[in-house]
NUDORO-362545 format. One line per 10 residues: number of its first residue (from 0); for each residue x negated, y, z of C-alpha. Coordinates in Angstrom, 2 decimals, m for minus. Example, Ala and Ser with C-alpha at 12.3 -4.5 7.8 and 13.67 -1.06 7.14 Angstrom:
<nodes>
0	m12.30/m4.50/7.80  m13.67/m1.06/7.14
</nodes>
This chain:
<nodes>
0	m54.69/m71.69/m93.89  m55.02/m75.42/m93.72  m51.69/m75.68/m91.37  m49.99/m77.40/m94.40  m52.69/m80.16/m94.74  m52.69/m81.08/m91.29  m48.65/m81.12/m91.09  m48.89/m83.05/m94.31  m51.59/m85.58/m93.03  m49.35/m86.09/m89.58
10	m46.61/m86.82/m91.79  m48.19/m89.33/m93.81  m49.99/m90.95/m90.80  m46.84/m91.16/m88.87  m44.53/m92.24/m91.60  m46.99/m95.27/m92.46  m48.60/m96.68/m89.48  m47.46/m97.37/m85.89  m50.07/m95.04/m84.44  m50.87/m95.19/m81.00
20	m53.23/m92.44/m79.20  m56.83/m93.03/m78.75  m58.52/m91.39/m76.10  m60.54/m88.52/m76.18  m63.09/m87.52/m73.56  m61.94/m84.98/m70.93  m62.51/m81.59/m72.10  m63.33/m82.45/m76.06  m59.67/m82.18/m76.85  m59.08/m78.39/m77.02
30	m61.19/m75.35/m76.23  m60.81/m71.76/m76.37  m64.05/m69.34/m77.15  m63.87/m65.62/m76.31  m67.31/m65.19/m78.03  m67.87/m62.47/m80.76  m65.20/m60.21/m81.91  m62.75/m63.33/m82.97  m61.89/m65.32/m80.23  m61.56/m68.78/m81.61
40	m59.87/m72.03/m80.57  m60.48/m75.74/m81.66  m58.16/m78.43/m81.24  m58.52/m82.31/m82.15  m56.09/m85.47/m82.32  m57.01/m89.22/m82.05  m55.26/m92.04/m83.22  m55.54/m95.70/m84.25  m53.31/m98.60/m85.32  m54.13/m102.29/m86.35
50	m55.25/m101.37/m89.81  m57.46/m98.01/m88.70  m59.56/m98.17/m85.76  m60.04/m94.69/m85.41  m58.23/m91.69/m86.94  m59.27/m88.08/m86.22  m58.65/m84.54/m87.23  m59.53/m81.25/m85.85  m58.74/m77.82/m86.15  m60.86/m74.59/m85.83
60	m58.54/m71.38/m85.87  m60.78/m68.49/m85.37  m58.25/m65.84/m87.41  m59.24/m63.91/m90.29  m62.57/m64.91/m89.82  m62.73/m68.79/m90.07  m60.01/m71.41/m90.70  m61.35/m74.82/m90.58  m60.00/m78.83/m90.84  m62.24/m81.86/m90.80
70	m61.27/m85.05/m90.39  m62.89/m88.90/m90.84  m60.62/m92.09/m91.10  m62.47/m94.94/m90.02  m60.48/m98.21/m91.14  m60.52/m101.54/m88.77  m63.72/m103.43/m88.47  m61.69/m106.34/m90.45  m61.79/m104.26/m93.51  m64.66/m102.94/m95.95
80	m63.18/m99.84/m96.81  m64.72/m96.89/m97.34  m64.39/m93.82/m94.60  m61.82/m91.31/m96.02  m63.51/m87.59/m94.91  m61.92/m84.37/m95.20  m63.73/m80.90/m94.78  m62.31/m77.80/m95.84  m63.88/m74.66/m94.62  m62.58/m70.96/m95.13
90	m64.61/m67.83/m93.77  m62.69/m64.50/m94.45  m60.57/m66.35/m97.16  m63.25/m65.66/m99.78  m65.94/m68.14/m99.14  m63.61/m71.55/m99.28  m65.95/m75.04/m99.28  m63.75/m77.99/m99.79  m64.76/m81.74/m99.41  m62.96/m84.81/m99.79
100	m64.48/m88.18/m100.61  m63.62/m91.96/m100.34  m67.07/m92.38/m98.30  m68.43/m95.93/m99.41  m70.19/m97.74/m96.64  m71.92/m100.01/m99.56  m74.10/m98.81/m102.57  m73.93/m102.43/m104.63  m71.94/m102.12/m107.84  m69.05/m104.48/m106.95
110	m68.41/m102.72/m103.90  m67.63/m99.43/m105.89  m66.07/m101.10/m108.57  m63.69/m102.06/m106.48  m63.54/m99.06/m104.17  m64.34/m95.99/m105.43  m63.67/m96.16/m109.61  m59.89/m96.42/m108.80  m60.97/m92.62/m107.89  m62.18/m91.59/m110.95
120	m58.85/m90.66/m112.81  m57.72/m88.64/m109.92  m60.93/m86.90/m109.83  m60.87/m86.05/m113.50  m57.79/m84.42/m112.83  m59.41/m81.60/m110.74  m62.60/m80.70/m112.66  m62.14/m77.15/m110.84  m62.95/m79.12/m107.88  m65.68/m81.36/m108.67
130	m68.60/m78.56/m108.96  m71.45/m80.78/m108.56  m72.73/m78.67/m105.89  m76.34/m79.51/m104.40  m75.96/m80.91/m101.22  m78.33/m79.07/m98.52  m78.09/m81.16/m95.48  m76.85/m84.88/m96.99  m78.28/m87.11/m99.51  m75.32/m87.85/m102.35
140	m76.47/m90.95/m102.89  m75.73/m92.37/m99.44  m72.08/m92.28/m98.04  m70.67/m90.16/m100.94  m69.16/m91.10/m104.18  m69.66/m89.69/m107.32  m66.04/m89.15/m107.36  m66.05/m86.79/m104.02  m64.09/m83.49/m104.45  m67.07/m80.61/m103.68
150	m65.97/m77.40/m104.63  m66.53/m73.36/m103.40  m63.00/m71.82/m104.59  m60.57/m69.27/m103.99  m57.58/m68.96/m101.65  m54.69/m69.62/m103.98  m56.69/m72.62/m105.70  m56.71/m73.80/m101.97  m52.99/m73.67/m101.88  m52.42/m75.05/m105.11
160	m55.03/m77.50/m106.69  m56.38/m78.51/m103.38  m53.28/m79.13/m101.75  m52.18/m81.31/m104.98  m55.67/m83.03/m104.91  m55.74/m83.74/m100.72  m51.95/m85.31/m101.36  m53.06/m87.75/m103.81  m56.48/m89.07/m102.57  m54.31/m89.89/m99.45
170	m51.64/m91.66/m101.52  m54.27/m93.28/m103.15  m56.50/m94.00/m100.13  m53.43/m95.76/m98.65  m53.05/m97.95/m101.74  m56.56/m99.48/m101.43  m55.67/m100.09/m97.74  m52.31/m102.04/m98.35  m54.09/m103.89/m101.40  m57.06/m104.93/m99.13
180	m57.68/m108.63/m97.78  m58.49/m108.70/m94.12  m62.19/m110.17/m93.46  m62.43/m112.91/m90.68  m65.97/m114.25/m91.30  m68.01/m112.95/m88.18  m70.79/m112.08/m90.14  m68.84/m109.90/m92.56  m66.93/m107.98/m89.75  m70.81/m107.10/m87.97
190	m71.98/m105.88/m91.32  m68.80/m103.45/m91.36  m69.56/m102.82/m87.18  m72.99/m101.92/m88.28  m72.22/m99.90/m91.42  m69.82/m97.94/m89.38  m72.43/m97.22/m86.48  m74.91/m96.19/m89.32  m72.59/m94.05/m90.62  m71.79/m92.33/m87.46
200	m75.39/m91.93/m87.06  m76.53/m90.53/m90.28  m73.87/m87.96/m89.96  m74.40/m87.10/m86.70  m78.09/m86.58/m87.36  m77.15/m83.99/m90.07  m74.08/m82.27/m89.32  m74.52/m78.98/m90.26  m71.01/m78.10/m88.20  m73.05/m78.54/m84.85
210	m74.26/m74.78/m85.46  m70.91/m73.59/m85.63  m69.51/m75.40/m82.70  m72.56/m73.92/m80.87  m71.68/m70.33/m81.55  m68.45/m70.44/m80.63  m68.41/m72.96/m77.83  m72.07/m73.12/m76.44  m74.46/m75.51/m76.98  m73.90/m77.90/m74.40
220	m69.79/m78.81/m75.59  m70.86/m78.83/m78.99  m73.81/m81.42/m78.25  m71.09/m83.70/m75.90  m68.61/m83.03/m79.08  m70.51/m84.19/m81.71  m71.87/m87.40/m79.72  m69.14/m87.95/m77.56  m66.07/m87.60/m79.95  m66.92/m86.88/m83.81
230	m69.76/m89.62/m84.07  m69.48/m91.45/m80.91  m71.25/m94.52/m82.17  m74.41/m92.34/m82.47  m76.98/m91.77/m80.28  m78.47/m88.14/m79.66  m81.70/m87.95/m81.42  m83.75/m87.69/m77.83  m82.29/m90.60/m76.36  m82.64/m92.34/m79.38
240	m86.87/m91.42/m79.53  m86.67/m92.19/m75.63  m85.76/m95.67/m76.32
</nodes>
């Protein structure tokens, strides 16, 4: 269901950037599950380039029962840009949840005016995809912008409006990156390092997908995938408590 999105993302990335493969820990790049009635496959890709230190995306294909595309793009620590977060989930083509946002590292007014306000025009063009749904696992005021697209919708809308919005959000993000001034003050760079690590910790601690990964691929693999690949700068809760 989201293969056209994946294809467009890859085409856009490879056209614009000089990408190099970024290692994925052994055993985490792909896996096949035979659990339950519907076998599921998961495959992940990871790249880097001078402007973007980590570009990761993952596709879960469980046939008619589930289709999932997840991606986070982390700018180089020399840029204070938001992260680009994408989460598209479809279950039986009836339940379709889409989340797409420029995820701010900071919430001060100057930062939001610089990086988040440019989203407003795009956001306003897709009112059907901005449903102001309640967030069950996250604080909407932390690492999310007020112009995120967050909606439950139908399969036809996914193919049309969601795909159009996806392409436009991607293009706007590239424009912001093109116009961004690299940071050179070590204290500014360390602030970004910490902010991106904090994002990973916050996200790993709350990510509801870990239960989905566990159901398909087992708890141990899911934990390794969560902390070893998706949010590699996070520390597992048990380890954090032990320190």
